[in-house]
N, C-alpha and C positions, 0 to 999 in steps of 0.2 A: 444612563443609570440601568444597573442590572442587579438581580437578586444575588445575595452574598453565597448562597449554596450553589448556584450555577457557576459563579466565578471560581469559586474553591474547587469545585468538582473539575473545571477545566485546568486548573493549575495542579491537578493530581493528588488532591487530598482525599479522593474517594468518591463514592456515589453520594447522592443527595441524602441517603439514609445515613451514611458515614458522617456527612457534614452536621446533621442534627446531633449525632452523639459528641462530635467535636465541640459543638457550641455549649453542650451541657457540662462536659467533662473537662474543659481547659479554659483559661482566661483569654478571651477573644475580645479585643479592644477596638473599637471604631471611632478614631479620633479622640481616643482617650477614654471612651465610655464603653463599659461591657456591654455586649449584646448576647441575646440567647435566641432570637427569632430568626430562622433560616430564610425568611422572605424580606429581611432587611435590604433596603436598596443602598448601592455603594457606586459612587462615581470615582473610578480609578485614577482619573485624571486630576482629581482634588483630593480624595480622601486618603487616610493612612489607616491601614489595618495591621494589628499586631496579634500574633497567636504566641502565649506564653513568653511575651518580651521579644519575639523576633518579627521584624516588619516583613510583611508578604510583599514580595516584588512581583506584581502582576504582568503578565505577558500580554501584549496587545494583539498578538496574532494566535491563531488556532492551527495546530498540526496533529493530524491523526494517522494512524496506520490501521487499515482493515485487511482482514483476510476474506478477499471477495469469493462469493459462491458462485457456482455455475448458474445459468439461466437468469442473470441479473444484468441490467443495462448499465454501462458507465455513464450514466447521464442523470441530470436532476429531475428530468421529467420524460414520460413515455406514455402513451395512451394505452398501450396493450401490455407491457411486461413490467414486472417489479424492477426498480432501479436500486443502485447502491445507496442513494440517498433516503430511499424508504427504510432502510435498515438503521438509520441515525435515530437517536433519542429526540424527543420533541424539543428539548432546549436547544438543539442545534438546527432547528427549523424556523427560527424567528425570522421576520421580514429583513432584518438586518443581515442576519448570516446567509439567508438565502440569496442575497446579492453579492456576497463575498466569499463564501465558502465554496471551493471548487476542487476538482481533481487535477493532480498533476500526471498527466497522460492518462491513457485509458487502457482497458482490457476488453478483449471480444467477450460476447455474450457467454460463450462455452469455456472461456478460461478462468481459472481460479487465481487466488493468491494476492500478493502485495499491492495494495492500493494506498496512495497518500492523498489525503485531503489537507487543504490548508486555505487560510485567508492572506497569505503571504504572496502576493504577485511577483515580488522580486525574486523570492526563491523559486517559484514556478518557472520564471524566465531562465534562471541560471540552470534548472534541471533539464528543460526540454529544449534549449538552445542547441541547434546543430554544432555549435562551437564548443559546447561543454564537453562533448565526447565522454559522457558518463554512461558506464555499462549498465545493463539490466540483464539479469541472470534468470533463465527459465529452466524448469524441470520438464522433460519432455518424455513421454512414453510413446513409443514407436509400434506401428503395426506389424513390422517384419524384423526378424533378427539381423544384425549386422555381424558379419564375420570379423575377425581381427584385421584382415587385409582391407576390408570395406570401411572398417572405423579409421584406419590410418589414411585411407583416400578421402573420406569425408574431412577429416581434420584438416588436410592440406588444401581442400577445395575451399572450405570455409575460411581459413586463414588468408588464402589468397583473394577472396571476395567472389562469391558465387554468383553467377547470373540466374535470376529467377524469371519464370515465365508470366505472362498477363494472367490477371484474374478478375472476373466480374468486368467493371468498367476501368480497372487499374492497368496501366501498361507494365511491361516487364521492365526490370532494372538490375544493375550489378550492385550487390550488397557491399557494404564496408566490410573490411576484415572482421571476422568473428572467431571467437574462441569455443571449442567444444570439447568436453571430457565424458568420461563414462563411469558414472558412480556405481559403487558396489550395492549389494542387497541391503546392508545396513542403513546406508544413506538413503536408499529409495524408501525403506519401511519407515524411516524418521520423517522424511518429506510427505509421504502419503498419509501419515497419522491423522492429521487433522484436514482431511480432504475428503471429496466424495469418490475417490479412486481407490480400488483394492490393489495393493502392490503385488499381490500373488499373479495379476494378469500380465505383469510386464514381461515383454520379450527382449526388448532392448531399450535402456533408458540412457538419457543424454542430459547434460547439464549445458546449455548454450547461453553464451554472453554476447550481446550485441549493444551497439552503441547508437542505433536508430529504431525507429518503430513504425516502419511502414505497414500498409494494409496487408493483414495476414502473413507478415513476413516470416515468422518462424515456420509456419505450415509450408509456405511456398519454398522455403529453403530445403527442407527435408523432401518435399515433393520432387525437387530438382535432382536429388539423389536417389530417387525411386523408392521412397518411402513415405508413410503417412503418419500424421501426428493423431494418436488416439486420446491423449490427455496432456493438458498444458497448464503448468502452474508457474506464476513469477514468485521467485523466492528471494530476490535481492535487488535493491535499486542503489546503484553506487556500491558503497560499503555498509548501507543499511540493510540488514537481513529481516526477513518476516519472522516475527515472534512466533516460536513453534508451539506456544501454548494458547494461541487465539484459534478458537474453533471457527469453522466457515461462518461467515456473516458477522463475526464478533470484530471489534475495534478497540483501540486504546489510545490515549493521548501519548504523544511523542515527547520526550524530554529534549532540553536543549543539546545534551550530550548525544542523543540519538541523531538529531537533525545534523549535528556537526560531523557525524561518521559518514555521512553520504559522500561528501567530497573527499 
């Protein structure tokens, strides 16, 4: 059993405040009887809910997109630092959801951008399985400028699969082929708009798409070509792009259409 305002909010009908207005202004029927109380309990496995004659098709899984902020941990618990789960509203922190809601992959503490939360374990397996070969695209601001010749060299090395050195307790390895391009100022300004990074600081920017996600991989790849990552933001997972209207730390419910664009 769940509150009706919580369920409708998860279905994309708006905030809990919006649900209160909906219950006042529209005919909302629970098993044929009109309801007005947002705290009304509903069992989606048995009950039927109609809004203005349309049956609500409740989803049993939750899918969220967050624009992760820097200095947050991609975990549900940490004794020292704020986690991305701390940024979620209280109705997403119930004991039931604490056991089921999880991240699809992670981002380093100082990395910003697209994170996916879900209760759908099958989807998570599809997205992070090495066999899936789903690309993740990152916006990268680099410490040093690359000449045009150096850019071409980097493109070739990344396409062939560059070897990166060891870091911390992780061994070096050869990366799978990756794609890199060099965005213009307009693209950089748009990507940095809802981030902590000032696009005027950019010397060289790159868009890097990789199909794996090993420890500090993006940073190690650019270190292997004698450069250093100053700012990193994931902007795309498969074909799902980060909503550019989301401010750092904000999140939204993903529609079925958006989920299907990933593949």
